[in-house]
mmCIF file of the N, C-alpha and C atoms, coordinates in Angstrom:
data_MODEL
# 
_entry.id   MODEL 
# 
loop_
_atom_site.group_PDB 
_atom_site.id 
_atom_site.type_symbol 
_atom_site.label_atom_id 
_atom_site.label_alt_id 
_atom_site.label_comp_id 
_atom_site.label_asym_id 
_atom_site.label_entity_id 
_atom_site.label_seq_id 
_atom_site.pdbx_PDB_ins_code 
_atom_site.Cartn_x 
_atom_site.Cartn_y 
_atom_site.Cartn_z 
_atom_site.occupancy 
_atom_site.B_iso_or_equiv 
_atom_site.pdbx_formal_charge 
_atom_site.auth_seq_id 
_atom_site.auth_comp_id 
_atom_site.auth_asym_id 
_atom_site.auth_atom_id 
_atom_site.pdbx_PDB_model_num 
ATOM 1   N N  . UNK A 1 1  ? 15.201  17.030  -24.660 1.00 0.00 ? 1  UNK A N  1 
ATOM 2   C CA . UNK A 1 1  ? 16.280  15.927  -24.768 1.00 0.00 ? 1  UNK A CA 1 
ATOM 3   C C  . UNK A 1 1  ? 15.748  14.752  -23.723 1.00 0.00 ? 1  UNK A C  1 
ATOM 4   N N  . UNK A 1 2  ? 15.449  15.169  -22.675 1.00 0.00 ? 2  UNK A N  1 
ATOM 5   C CA . UNK A 1 2  ? 14.943  14.175  -21.645 1.00 0.00 ? 2  UNK A CA 1 
ATOM 6   C C  . UNK A 1 2  ? 13.764  13.120  -22.204 1.00 0.00 ? 2  UNK A C  1 
ATOM 7   N N  . UNK A 1 3  ? 12.712  14.112  -22.791 1.00 0.00 ? 3  UNK A N  1 
ATOM 8   C CA . UNK A 1 3  ? 11.458  13.400  -23.356 1.00 0.00 ? 3  UNK A CA 1 
ATOM 9   C C  . UNK A 1 3  ? 12.004  12.589  -24.472 1.00 0.00 ? 3  UNK A C  1 
ATOM 10  N N  . UNK A 1 4  ? 13.009  12.705  -25.328 1.00 0.00 ? 4  UNK A N  1 
ATOM 11  C CA . UNK A 1 4  ? 13.477  11.655  -26.429 1.00 0.00 ? 4  UNK A CA 1 
ATOM 12  C C  . UNK A 1 4  ? 14.144  10.545  -25.693 1.00 0.00 ? 4  UNK A C  1 
ATOM 13  N N  . UNK A 1 5  ? 14.851  10.604  -24.549 1.00 0.00 ? 5  UNK A N  1 
ATOM 14  C CA . UNK A 1 5  ? 15.536  9.498   -23.736 1.00 0.00 ? 5  UNK A CA 1 
ATOM 15  C C  . UNK A 1 5  ? 14.393  8.812   -23.307 1.00 0.00 ? 5  UNK A C  1 
ATOM 16  N N  . UNK A 1 6  ? 13.271  9.412   -22.556 1.00 0.00 ? 6  UNK A N  1 
ATOM 17  C CA . UNK A 1 6  ? 12.281  8.579   -21.982 1.00 0.00 ? 6  UNK A CA 1 
ATOM 18  C C  . UNK A 1 6  ? 11.662  7.606   -23.040 1.00 0.00 ? 6  UNK A C  1 
ATOM 19  N N  . UNK A 1 7  ? 11.189  8.374   -24.037 1.00 0.00 ? 7  UNK A N  1 
ATOM 20  C CA . UNK A 1 7  ? 10.451  7.804   -25.241 1.00 0.00 ? 7  UNK A CA 1 
ATOM 21  C C  . UNK A 1 7  ? 11.319  6.612   -25.748 1.00 0.00 ? 7  UNK A C  1 
ATOM 22  N N  . UNK A 1 8  ? 12.639  6.771   -26.070 1.00 0.00 ? 8  UNK A N  1 
ATOM 23  C CA . UNK A 1 8  ? 13.466  5.632   -26.463 1.00 0.00 ? 8  UNK A CA 1 
ATOM 24  C C  . UNK A 1 8  ? 13.403  4.553   -25.238 1.00 0.00 ? 8  UNK A C  1 
ATOM 25  N N  . UNK A 1 9  ? 13.621  4.987   -24.221 1.00 0.00 ? 9  UNK A N  1 
ATOM 26  C CA . UNK A 1 9  ? 13.633  3.673   -23.143 1.00 0.00 ? 9  UNK A CA 1 
ATOM 27  C C  . UNK A 1 9  ? 12.211  2.887   -23.387 1.00 0.00 ? 9  UNK A C  1 
ATOM 28  N N  . UNK A 1 10 ? 11.393  3.647   -23.269 1.00 0.00 ? 10 UNK A N  1 
ATOM 29  C CA . UNK A 1 10 ? 9.859   3.068   -23.547 1.00 0.00 ? 10 UNK A CA 1 
ATOM 30  C C  . UNK A 1 10 ? 9.890   2.240   -24.719 1.00 0.00 ? 10 UNK A C  1 
ATOM 31  N N  . UNK A 1 11 ? 10.369  2.868   -25.829 1.00 0.00 ? 11 UNK A N  1 
ATOM 32  C CA . UNK A 1 11 ? 10.283  1.889   -27.121 1.00 0.00 ? 11 UNK A CA 1 
ATOM 33  C C  . UNK A 1 11 ? 11.133  0.838   -26.814 1.00 0.00 ? 11 UNK A C  1 
ATOM 34  N N  . UNK A 1 12 ? 12.280  0.802   -26.320 1.00 0.00 ? 12 UNK A N  1 
ATOM 35  C CA . UNK A 1 12 ? 13.119  -0.382  -26.192 1.00 0.00 ? 12 UNK A CA 1 
ATOM 36  C C  . UNK A 1 12 ? 12.380  -1.574  -25.181 1.00 0.00 ? 12 UNK A C  1 
ATOM 37  N N  . UNK A 1 13 ? 11.728  -1.036  -24.077 1.00 0.00 ? 13 UNK A N  1 
ATOM 38  C CA . UNK A 1 13 ? 11.178  -2.041  -23.379 1.00 0.00 ? 13 UNK A CA 1 
ATOM 39  C C  . UNK A 1 13 ? 9.838   -2.533  -24.152 1.00 0.00 ? 13 UNK A C  1 
ATOM 40  N N  . UNK A 1 14 ? 9.276   -1.825  -24.892 1.00 0.00 ? 14 UNK A N  1 
ATOM 41  C CA . UNK A 1 14 ? 7.829   -2.451  -25.695 1.00 0.00 ? 14 UNK A CA 1 
ATOM 42  C C  . UNK A 1 14 ? 8.489   -3.395  -26.554 1.00 0.00 ? 14 UNK A C  1 
ATOM 43  N N  . UNK A 1 15 ? 9.598   -3.326  -27.345 1.00 0.00 ? 15 UNK A N  1 
ATOM 44  C CA . UNK A 1 15 ? 10.241  -4.357  -28.225 1.00 0.00 ? 15 UNK A CA 1 
ATOM 45  C C  . UNK A 1 15 ? 10.346  -5.442  -27.267 1.00 0.00 ? 15 UNK A C  1 
ATOM 46  N N  . UNK A 1 16 ? 11.066  -5.340  -26.296 1.00 0.00 ? 16 UNK A N  1 
ATOM 47  C CA . UNK A 1 16 ? 11.281  -6.719  -25.362 1.00 0.00 ? 16 UNK A CA 1 
ATOM 48  C C  . UNK A 1 16 ? 10.397  -7.208  -25.165 1.00 0.00 ? 16 UNK A C  1 
ATOM 49  N N  . UNK A 1 17 ? 9.093   -6.994  -24.573 1.00 0.00 ? 17 UNK A N  1 
ATOM 50  C CA . UNK A 1 17 ? 7.838   -7.459  -24.261 1.00 0.00 ? 17 UNK A CA 1 
ATOM 51  C C  . UNK A 1 17 ? 6.702   -7.013  -25.246 1.00 0.00 ? 17 UNK A C  1 
ATOM 52  N N  . UNK A 1 18 ? 6.511   -7.636  -26.396 1.00 0.00 ? 18 UNK A N  1 
ATOM 53  C CA . UNK A 1 18 ? 5.710   -7.081  -27.430 1.00 0.00 ? 18 UNK A CA 1 
ATOM 54  C C  . UNK A 1 18 ? 4.266   -7.447  -27.148 1.00 0.00 ? 18 UNK A C  1 
ATOM 55  N N  . UNK A 1 19 ? 3.836   -8.351  -26.060 1.00 0.00 ? 19 UNK A N  1 
ATOM 56  C CA . UNK A 1 19 ? 2.552   -8.604  -25.783 1.00 0.00 ? 19 UNK A CA 1 
ATOM 57  C C  . UNK A 1 19 ? 2.147   -8.239  -24.386 1.00 0.00 ? 19 UNK A C  1 
ATOM 58  N N  . UNK A 1 20 ? 2.177   -6.681  -24.309 1.00 0.00 ? 20 UNK A N  1 
ATOM 59  C CA . UNK A 1 20 ? 1.733   -6.394  -22.970 1.00 0.00 ? 20 UNK A CA 1 
ATOM 60  C C  . UNK A 1 20 ? 0.334   -6.015  -23.081 1.00 0.00 ? 20 UNK A C  1 
ATOM 61  N N  . UNK A 1 21 ? -0.533  -6.192  -21.811 1.00 0.00 ? 21 UNK A N  1 
ATOM 62  C CA . UNK A 1 21 ? -1.651  -5.451  -21.779 1.00 0.00 ? 21 UNK A CA 1 
ATOM 63  C C  . UNK A 1 21 ? -1.917  -4.004  -21.468 1.00 0.00 ? 21 UNK A C  1 
ATOM 64  N N  . UNK A 1 22 ? -3.006  -3.411  -21.687 1.00 0.00 ? 22 UNK A N  1 
ATOM 65  C CA . UNK A 1 22 ? -3.105  -2.160  -21.458 1.00 0.00 ? 22 UNK A CA 1 
ATOM 66  C C  . UNK A 1 22 ? -2.723  -1.670  -19.845 1.00 0.00 ? 22 UNK A C  1 
ATOM 67  N N  . UNK A 1 23 ? -2.948  -2.560  -18.773 1.00 0.00 ? 23 UNK A N  1 
ATOM 68  C CA . UNK A 1 23 ? -2.720  -2.258  -17.679 1.00 0.00 ? 23 UNK A CA 1 
ATOM 69  C C  . UNK A 1 23 ? -0.984  -2.164  -17.229 1.00 0.00 ? 23 UNK A C  1 
ATOM 70  N N  . UNK A 1 24 ? -0.451  -3.224  -18.098 1.00 0.00 ? 24 UNK A N  1 
ATOM 71  C CA . UNK A 1 24 ? 1.108   -3.216  -17.823 1.00 0.00 ? 24 UNK A CA 1 
ATOM 72  C C  . UNK A 1 24 ? 1.568   -1.977  -18.490 1.00 0.00 ? 24 UNK A C  1 
ATOM 73  N N  . UNK A 1 25 ? 1.247   -1.642  -19.710 1.00 0.00 ? 25 UNK A N  1 
ATOM 74  C CA . UNK A 1 25 ? 1.744   -0.318  -20.473 1.00 0.00 ? 25 UNK A CA 1 
ATOM 75  C C  . UNK A 1 25 ? 1.537   0.769   -19.486 1.00 0.00 ? 25 UNK A C  1 
ATOM 76  N N  . UNK A 1 26 ? 0.139   0.893   -18.977 1.00 0.00 ? 26 UNK A N  1 
ATOM 77  C CA . UNK A 1 26 ? -0.054  2.060   -18.061 1.00 0.00 ? 26 UNK A CA 1 
ATOM 78  C C  . UNK A 1 26 ? 0.734   2.287   -16.955 1.00 0.00 ? 26 UNK A C  1 
ATOM 79  N N  . UNK A 1 27 ? 0.973   1.053   -16.253 1.00 0.00 ? 27 UNK A N  1 
ATOM 80  C CA . UNK A 1 27 ? 1.951   0.895   -14.930 1.00 0.00 ? 27 UNK A CA 1 
ATOM 81  C C  . UNK A 1 27 ? 3.393   1.346   -15.679 1.00 0.00 ? 27 UNK A C  1 
ATOM 82  N N  . UNK A 1 28 ? 3.798   0.774   -16.552 1.00 0.00 ? 28 UNK A N  1 
ATOM 83  C CA . UNK A 1 28 ? 5.191   1.039   -16.927 1.00 0.00 ? 28 UNK A CA 1 
ATOM 84  C C  . UNK A 1 28 ? 5.355   2.646   -17.437 1.00 0.00 ? 28 UNK A C  1 
ATOM 85  N N  . UNK A 1 29 ? 4.253   3.144   -18.005 1.00 0.00 ? 29 UNK A N  1 
ATOM 86  C CA . UNK A 1 29 ? 4.284   4.354   -18.224 1.00 0.00 ? 29 UNK A CA 1 
ATOM 87  C C  . UNK A 1 29 ? 4.355   5.589   -16.972 1.00 0.00 ? 29 UNK A C  1 
ATOM 88  N N  . UNK A 1 30 ? 3.440   5.185   -16.333 1.00 0.00 ? 30 UNK A N  1 
ATOM 89  C CA . UNK A 1 30 ? 2.871   5.862   -14.972 1.00 0.00 ? 30 UNK A CA 1 
ATOM 90  C C  . UNK A 1 30 ? 3.995   5.698   -13.910 1.00 0.00 ? 30 UNK A C  1 
ATOM 91  N N  . UNK A 1 31 ? 3.961   4.609   -13.504 1.00 0.00 ? 31 UNK A N  1 
ATOM 92  C CA . UNK A 1 31 ? 5.061   4.405   -12.486 1.00 0.00 ? 31 UNK A CA 1 
ATOM 93  C C  . UNK A 1 31 ? 6.511   3.917   -12.581 1.00 0.00 ? 31 UNK A C  1 
ATOM 94  N N  . UNK A 1 32 ? 6.738   3.790   -14.176 1.00 0.00 ? 32 UNK A N  1 
ATOM 95  C CA . UNK A 1 32 ? 8.136   3.368   -14.448 1.00 0.00 ? 32 UNK A CA 1 
ATOM 96  C C  . UNK A 1 32 ? 8.511   2.009   -14.081 1.00 0.00 ? 32 UNK A C  1 
ATOM 97  N N  . UNK A 1 33 ? 7.548   1.263   -13.742 1.00 0.00 ? 33 UNK A N  1 
ATOM 98  C CA . UNK A 1 33 ? 7.961   -0.085  -13.292 1.00 0.00 ? 33 UNK A CA 1 
ATOM 99  C C  . UNK A 1 33 ? 6.757   -1.035  -13.677 1.00 0.00 ? 33 UNK A C  1 
ATOM 100 N N  . UNK A 1 34 ? 7.137   -2.241  -13.275 1.00 0.00 ? 34 UNK A N  1 
ATOM 101 C CA . UNK A 1 34 ? 6.083   -3.467  -13.370 1.00 0.00 ? 34 UNK A CA 1 
ATOM 102 C C  . UNK A 1 34 ? 5.493   -3.986  -12.240 1.00 0.00 ? 34 UNK A C  1 
ATOM 103 N N  . UNK A 1 35 ? 4.438   -4.047  -12.008 1.00 0.00 ? 35 UNK A N  1 
ATOM 104 C CA . UNK A 1 35 ? 3.830   -4.611  -10.785 1.00 0.00 ? 35 UNK A CA 1 
ATOM 105 C C  . UNK A 1 35 ? 3.339   -6.088  -11.078 1.00 0.00 ? 35 UNK A C  1 
ATOM 106 N N  . UNK A 1 36 ? 3.607   -6.947  -10.172 1.00 0.00 ? 36 UNK A N  1 
ATOM 107 C CA . UNK A 1 36 ? 2.970   -8.381  -10.322 1.00 0.00 ? 36 UNK A CA 1 
ATOM 108 C C  . UNK A 1 36 ? 2.735   -8.720  -9.107  1.00 0.00 ? 36 UNK A C  1 
ATOM 109 N N  . UNK A 1 37 ? 1.638   -9.262  -8.859  1.00 0.00 ? 37 UNK A N  1 
ATOM 110 C CA . UNK A 1 37 ? 1.100   -9.950  -7.699  1.00 0.00 ? 37 UNK A CA 1 
ATOM 111 C C  . UNK A 1 37 ? 0.684   -11.266 -7.929  1.00 0.00 ? 37 UNK A C  1 
ATOM 112 N N  . UNK A 1 38 ? 1.407   -12.339 -7.238  1.00 0.00 ? 38 UNK A N  1 
ATOM 113 C CA . UNK A 1 38 ? 1.012   -13.723 -7.612  1.00 0.00 ? 38 UNK A CA 1 
ATOM 114 C C  . UNK A 1 38 ? -0.401  -13.894 -7.193  1.00 0.00 ? 38 UNK A C  1 
ATOM 115 N N  . UNK A 1 39 ? -1.010  -14.981 -7.754  1.00 0.00 ? 39 UNK A N  1 
ATOM 116 C CA . UNK A 1 39 ? -2.336  -15.264 -7.224  1.00 0.00 ? 39 UNK A CA 1 
ATOM 117 C C  . UNK A 1 39 ? -2.267  -15.796 -6.071  1.00 0.00 ? 39 UNK A C  1 
ATOM 118 N N  . UNK A 1 40 ? -1.473  -16.495 -5.483  1.00 0.00 ? 40 UNK A N  1 
ATOM 119 C CA . UNK A 1 40 ? -1.749  -17.025 -4.144  1.00 0.00 ? 40 UNK A CA 1 
ATOM 120 C C  . UNK A 1 40 ? -1.540  -16.060 -2.991  1.00 0.00 ? 40 UNK A C  1 
ATOM 121 N N  . UNK A 1 41 ? -0.635  -14.943 -3.270  1.00 0.00 ? 41 UNK A N  1 
ATOM 122 C CA . UNK A 1 41 ? -0.544  -13.900 -2.438  1.00 0.00 ? 41 UNK A CA 1 
ATOM 123 C C  . UNK A 1 41 ? -1.686  -12.979 -2.362  1.00 0.00 ? 41 UNK A C  1 
ATOM 124 N N  . UNK A 1 42 ? -2.029  -12.805 -3.672  1.00 0.00 ? 42 UNK A N  1 
ATOM 125 C CA . UNK A 1 42 ? -3.377  -12.138 -3.694  1.00 0.00 ? 42 UNK A CA 1 
ATOM 126 C C  . UNK A 1 42 ? -4.711  -12.423 -2.845  1.00 0.00 ? 42 UNK A C  1 
ATOM 127 N N  . UNK A 1 43 ? -4.772  -14.162 -2.949  1.00 0.00 ? 43 UNK A N  1 
ATOM 128 C CA . UNK A 1 43 ? -5.883  -14.581 -2.086  1.00 0.00 ? 43 UNK A CA 1 
ATOM 129 C C  . UNK A 1 43 ? -5.611  -14.599 -0.773  1.00 0.00 ? 43 UNK A C  1 
ATOM 130 N N  . UNK A 1 44 ? -4.299  -14.663 -0.570  1.00 0.00 ? 44 UNK A N  1 
ATOM 131 C CA . UNK A 1 44 ? -4.021  -14.493 0.965   1.00 0.00 ? 44 UNK A CA 1 
ATOM 132 C C  . UNK A 1 44 ? -4.458  -13.143 1.601   1.00 0.00 ? 44 UNK A C  1 
ATOM 133 N N  . UNK A 1 45 ? -4.031  -12.226 0.905   1.00 0.00 ? 45 UNK A N  1 
ATOM 134 C CA . UNK A 1 45 ? -4.324  -10.817 1.287   1.00 0.00 ? 45 UNK A CA 1 
ATOM 135 C C  . UNK A 1 45 ? -5.898  -10.543 1.305   1.00 0.00 ? 45 UNK A C  1 
ATOM 136 N N  . UNK A 1 46 ? -6.538  -11.220 0.306   1.00 0.00 ? 46 UNK A N  1 
ATOM 137 C CA . UNK A 1 46 ? -7.941  -11.045 0.096   1.00 0.00 ? 46 UNK A CA 1 
ATOM 138 C C  . UNK A 1 46 ? -8.688  -11.579 1.476   1.00 0.00 ? 46 UNK A C  1 
ATOM 139 N N  . UNK A 1 47 ? -8.168  -12.794 1.505   1.00 0.00 ? 47 UNK A N  1 
ATOM 140 C CA . UNK A 1 47 ? -8.802  -13.768 2.798   1.00 0.00 ? 47 UNK A CA 1 
ATOM 141 C C  . UNK A 1 47 ? -8.590  -12.701 4.234   1.00 0.00 ? 47 UNK A C  1 
ATOM 142 N N  . UNK A 1 48 ? -7.471  -12.012 4.525   1.00 0.00 ? 48 UNK A N  1 
ATOM 143 C CA . UNK A 1 48 ? -6.849  -11.335 5.678   1.00 0.00 ? 48 UNK A CA 1 
ATOM 144 C C  . UNK A 1 48 ? -7.748  -10.054 5.463   1.00 0.00 ? 48 UNK A C  1 
ATOM 145 N N  . UNK A 1 49 ? -7.745  -9.633  4.653   1.00 0.00 ? 49 UNK A N  1 
ATOM 146 C CA . UNK A 1 49 ? -8.978  -8.237  4.255   1.00 0.00 ? 49 UNK A CA 1 
ATOM 147 C C  . UNK A 1 49 ? -10.254 -8.677  4.594   1.00 0.00 ? 49 UNK A C  1 
ATOM 148 N N  . UNK A 1 50 ? -10.785 -9.760  4.421   1.00 0.00 ? 50 UNK A N  1 
ATOM 149 C CA . UNK A 1 50 ? -12.257 -10.175 4.646   1.00 0.00 ? 50 UNK A CA 1 
ATOM 150 C C  . UNK A 1 50 ? -12.357 -10.414 6.079   1.00 0.00 ? 50 UNK A C  1 
ATOM 151 N N  . UNK A 1 51 ? -11.371 -11.047 6.801   1.00 0.00 ? 51 UNK A N  1 
ATOM 152 C CA . UNK A 1 51 ? -11.457 -11.151 8.389   1.00 0.00 ? 51 UNK A CA 1 
ATOM 153 C C  . UNK A 1 51 ? -11.173 -9.922  9.060   1.00 0.00 ? 51 UNK A C  1 
ATOM 154 N N  . UNK A 1 52 ? -10.589 -9.008  8.392   1.00 0.00 ? 52 UNK A N  1 
ATOM 155 C CA . UNK A 1 52 ? -10.350 -7.806  9.318   1.00 0.00 ? 52 UNK A CA 1 
ATOM 156 C C  . UNK A 1 52 ? -11.741 -6.941  9.129   1.00 0.00 ? 52 UNK A C  1 
ATOM 157 N N  . UNK A 1 53 ? -12.355 -7.040  7.992   1.00 0.00 ? 53 UNK A N  1 
ATOM 158 C CA . UNK A 1 53 ? -13.703 -6.360  7.851   1.00 0.00 ? 53 UNK A CA 1 
ATOM 159 C C  . UNK A 1 53 ? -14.596 -6.927  8.578   1.00 0.00 ? 53 UNK A C  1 
ATOM 160 N N  . UNK A 1 54 ? -14.604 -8.139  8.595   1.00 0.00 ? 54 UNK A N  1 
ATOM 161 C CA . UNK A 1 54 ? -15.776 -9.317  9.553   1.00 0.00 ? 54 UNK A CA 1 
ATOM 162 C C  . UNK A 1 54 ? -15.371 -8.601  10.755  1.00 0.00 ? 54 UNK A C  1 
ATOM 163 N N  . UNK A 1 55 ? -14.319 -8.669  11.555  1.00 0.00 ? 55 UNK A N  1 
ATOM 164 C CA . UNK A 1 55 ? -14.151 -8.349  12.761  1.00 0.00 ? 55 UNK A CA 1 
ATOM 165 C C  . UNK A 1 55 ? -14.497 -6.867  13.188  1.00 0.00 ? 55 UNK A C  1 
ATOM 166 N N  . UNK A 1 56 ? -14.150 -5.786  12.168  1.00 0.00 ? 56 UNK A N  1 
ATOM 167 C CA . UNK A 1 56 ? -14.715 -4.630  12.542  1.00 0.00 ? 56 UNK A CA 1 
ATOM 168 C C  . UNK A 1 56 ? -16.192 -4.497  12.371  1.00 0.00 ? 56 UNK A C  1 
ATOM 169 N N  . UNK A 1 57 ? -16.747 -5.065  11.579  1.00 0.00 ? 57 UNK A N  1 
ATOM 170 C CA . UNK A 1 57 ? -18.298 -5.152  11.652  1.00 0.00 ? 57 UNK A CA 1 
ATOM 171 C C  . UNK A 1 57 ? -18.887 -5.703  12.905  1.00 0.00 ? 57 UNK A C  1 
ATOM 172 N N  . UNK A 1 58 ? -18.142 -6.708  13.663  1.00 0.00 ? 58 UNK A N  1 
ATOM 173 C CA . UNK A 1 58 ? -18.798 -7.294  14.691  1.00 0.00 ? 58 UNK A CA 1 
ATOM 174 C C  . UNK A 1 58 ? -18.411 -6.227  15.915  1.00 0.00 ? 58 UNK A C  1 
ATOM 175 N N  . UNK A 1 59 ? -17.282 -5.436  15.866  1.00 0.00 ? 59 UNK A N  1 
ATOM 176 C CA . UNK A 1 59 ? -16.846 -4.449  16.939  1.00 0.00 ? 59 UNK A CA 1 
ATOM 177 C C  . UNK A 1 59 ? -18.017 -3.364  16.836  1.00 0.00 ? 59 UNK A C  1 
ATOM 178 N N  . UNK A 1 60 ? -18.221 -2.703  15.440  1.00 0.00 ? 60 UNK A N  1 
ATOM 179 C CA . UNK A 1 60 ? -19.279 -1.703  15.335  1.00 0.00 ? 60 UNK A CA 1 
ATOM 180 C C  . UNK A 1 60 ? -20.670 -2.042  15.755  1.00 0.00 ? 60 UNK A C  1 
ATOM 181 N N  . UNK A 1 61 ? -20.997 -3.289  15.539  1.00 0.00 ? 61 UNK A N  1 
ATOM 182 C CA . UNK A 1 61 ? -22.521 -3.830  15.692  1.00 0.00 ? 61 UNK A CA 1 
ATOM 183 C C  . UNK A 1 61 ? -22.597 -3.864  17.429  1.00 0.00 ? 61 UNK A C  1 
ATOM 184 N N  . UNK A 1 62 ? -21.789 -4.205  18.134  1.00 0.00 ? 62 UNK A N  1 
ATOM 185 C CA . UNK A 1 62 ? -21.936 -4.307  19.537  1.00 0.00 ? 62 UNK A CA 1 
ATOM 186 C C  . UNK A 1 62 ? -22.326 -2.994  20.156  1.00 0.00 ? 62 UNK A C  1 
# 
């Protein structure tokens, strides 16, 4: 019974957003949610990560 409800919910969501990427479909199925990260936030996190790794490299090399 629960499988039928879950399948129905996924079908309902799929009909609402007919042009989903394979990643969006996988996330929806696996996590039951949609994950979205804006490009400016992504770039900021990427730069912070690069900075942290650069600092770690300097500490290791000392």
